[in-house]
C-alpha positions in Angstrom: -30.7 1.3 -56.8 -29.5 -1.7 -54.8 -30.6 -0.1 -51.6 -34.1 0.5 -53.0 -34.5 -3.1 -54.2 -33.3 -4.4 -50.9 -35.8 -2.2 -49.1 -38.7 -3.4 -51.2 -37.9 -7.0 -50.6 -37.6 -6.5 -46.8 -40.9 -4.7 -46.6 -42.6 -7.5 -48.5 -41.2 -10.1 -46.1 -41.9 -8.0 -42.9 -45.0 -5.9 -43.5 -45.6 -5.2 -39.9 -42.3 -3.3 -39.4 -42.6 0.5 -40.2 -38.8 0.9 -40.5 -35.7 -1.2 -40.3 -32.0 -0.7 -40.1 -29.8 -2.0 -42.9 -26.1 -1.9 -43.9 -25.0 -0.8 -47.4 -22.3 -2.6 -49.4 -20.0 0.2 -48.3 -20.7 -0.6 -44.7 -22.9 2.5 -43.9 -26.0 2.2 -41.8 -29.3 3.3 -43.3 -33.0 3.3 -42.2 -35.4 1.8 -44.7 -39.0 3.0 -44.5 -42.2 1.2 -45.6 -42.9 3.8 -48.4 -39.6 2.8 -50.1 -37.5 5.8 -48.9 -34.3 5.6 -46.9 -31.8 7.7 -45.1 -28.4 7.3 -43.5 -28.3 6.6 -39.8 -26.3 9.2 -37.8 -23.6 7.8 -35.6 -24.7 7.6 -32.0 -22.7 9.5 -29.4 -22.2 7.5 -26.2 -21.4 9.0 -22.9 -19.4 7.0 -20.5 -21.1 6.4 -17.2 -19.1 8.4 -14.5 -17.6 6.1 -11.9 -15.3 8.5 -10.1 -18.0 9.6 -7.5 -18.8 6.0 -6.5 -15.0 5.3 -6.2 -14.5 8.3 -4.0 -17.5 7.4 -1.8 -16.2 3.9 -1.3 -12.8 5.3 -0.5 -14.2 7.7 2.0 -16.4 5.1 3.6 -13.5 2.7 3.9 -11.4 5.5 5.5 -14.1 6.3 8.0 -14.4 2.7 9.0 -10.7 2.4 9.4 -10.5 5.4 11.7 -13.3 4.0 13.8 -11.6 0.6 14.0 -8.3 2.3 15.1 -10.2 4.2 17.8 -11.8 1.0 19.1 -8.3 -0.7 19.2 -6.9 2.3 21.0 -9.6 2.3 23.5 -9.2 -1.4 24.2 -5.5 -0.9 24.7 -6.0 2.0 27.0 -8.4 0.1 29.2 -5.9 -2.8 29.4 -3.3 -0.3 30.6 -5.6 1.4 33.0 -6.7 -1.9 34.5 -3.2 -2.5 35.7 -3.8 0.3 38.2 -6.6 -1.6 39.7 -4.8 -5.0 39.7 -1.5 -3.5 40.8 0.2 -5.4 38.0 3.5 -3.5 37.3 4.8 -6.2 35.0 1.8 -5.9 32.7 2.1 -2.1 32.8 5.7 -2.3 31.7 4.7 -4.4 28.7 2.4 -1.6 27.5 5.2 1.0 27.7 7.4 2.2 24.8 11.1 1.4 25.3 11.6 5.2 25.3 9.1 7.5 27.0 8.6 11.1 25.9 8.4 13.9 28.5 6.5 17.1 28.3 9.2 19.2 29.8 12.2 17.7 27.9 13.1 16.7 24.4 15.3 13.9 25.8 13.4 10.6 25.9 13.4 8.5 29.1 14.8 5.0 28.8 13.2 2.3 30.9 16.1 1.4 33.2 15.6 -0.8 36.3 15.6 2.4 38.4 13.0 4.0 36.2 10.9 0.8 36.3 10.9 0.9 40.1 9.6 4.5 40.2 7.0 3.6 37.5 5.7 0.7 39.6 5.4 3.1 42.6 3.2 5.3 40.5 1.1 2.4 39.3 0.4 1.4 42.9 -0.6 5.0 43.8 -2.9 5.5 40.8 -6.0 4.3 42.6 -6.5 5.6 46.1 -9.4 3.3 47.0 -8.1 -0.2 46.5 -11.6 -1.6 46.7 -12.5 0.0 43.3 -12.5 -2.0 40.1 -12.1 -1.0 36.4 -15.9 -1.2 36.1 -16.2 1.3 39.0 -13.9 3.6 37.0 -15.9 3.3 33.8 -19.1 4.1 35.8 -17.5 7.2 37.3 -15.2 8.7 34.8 -15.2 9.8 31.2 -12.6 8.2 28.9 -11.7 10.4 25.9 -9.4 9.5 23.0 -8.4 12.7 21.2 -6.3 13.7 18.3 -3.4 16.1 18.8 -5.6 19.0 17.4 -8.5 18.1 19.7 -6.3 17.9 22.8 -4.6 21.2 22.1 -8.0 22.8 21.6 -9.2 21.3 24.9 -6.2 22.5 27.0 -5.7 25.7 25.2 -2.0 25.3 24.4 0.3 23.6 21.9 2.1 20.4 22.6 5.9 20.3 22.4 7.5 19.9 18.9 9.3 16.8 20.0 5.9 15.1 20.2 5.5 15.2 16.5 5.1 11.9 14.7 4.0 10.2 11.5 2.6 7.2 13.5 -1.0 6.6 14.4 -1.7 8.1 17.8 -4.4 9.1 20.3 -4.2 11.3 23.5 -6.1 9.5 26.3 -7.8 11.7 28.9 -9.6 9.7 31.6 -9.6 11.7 34.8 -12.7 13.8 34.4 -15.7 12.5 36.5 -19.1 12.2 34.8 -20.6 13.8 37.9 -18.5 16.6 39.5 -20.1 15.8 42.9 -18.7 12.3 42.9 -15.8 11.6 45.3 -12.6 11.0 43.4 -10.6 7.8 43.9 -7.9 8.1 41.2 -4.6 10.0 40.8 -5.3 12.2 37.8 -1.8 12.3 36.4 -1.9 8.5 35.7 -5.0 8.8 33.6 -3.7 11.2 30.9 -1.2 9.7 28.4 -0.2 9.4 24.8 -0.5 6.1 23.0 0.9 5.3 19.5 0.7 2.5 17.1 4.0 1.8 15.6 4.7 -1.3 13.4 1.3 -2.6 14.2 1.7 -2.4 18.0 0.1 0.0 20.5 2.4 1.4 23.2 2.1 4.1 25.8 4.5 6.8 24.6 4.2 9.6 27.0 2.6 10.7 30.3 0.6 13.9 30.1 0.0 14.6 33.7 2.2 16.5 36.1 
């Protein structure tokens, strides 16, 4: 009876409203109609807006950007190293080398002793046969690829040694293939294929791939 009286009073006060929602003394929701009738309001079921897909998309986009950034870093480092061949700067080349160099044919790493440094410098000085060429000439003439281990193994058709395995960030640099096969070569191919790794935030040349 209380509900009915409340409904009549509301309709007299607000004649333009066809139905309104009210709350009973017991706290239940009811709809009051203009003709004096009423009914309980069913509880609304709400569906949470899914957010997982958006989160995954953001995560994937961030991962893609990170990979691209790393590749740009790796390319810049590789070009700095390659430029030492054109400037004949052995000291700078040494600074780009890891303290221990991996070798394809042996699981024993090569330590940079003074004797090894001397031989390495001889290789740096032989890397470019035409001393009049510059890094820009190289970029105009040769392709520079940065490959993952899987991509390199697919390219050469064989697996790399197990002792090359790592959990560090790495790229395999292949930069001895001319853009035009008819172009006269002016580099020593072996010096333009190497492995670089980023360990503790620093890029280093970890292994030569030529030979």
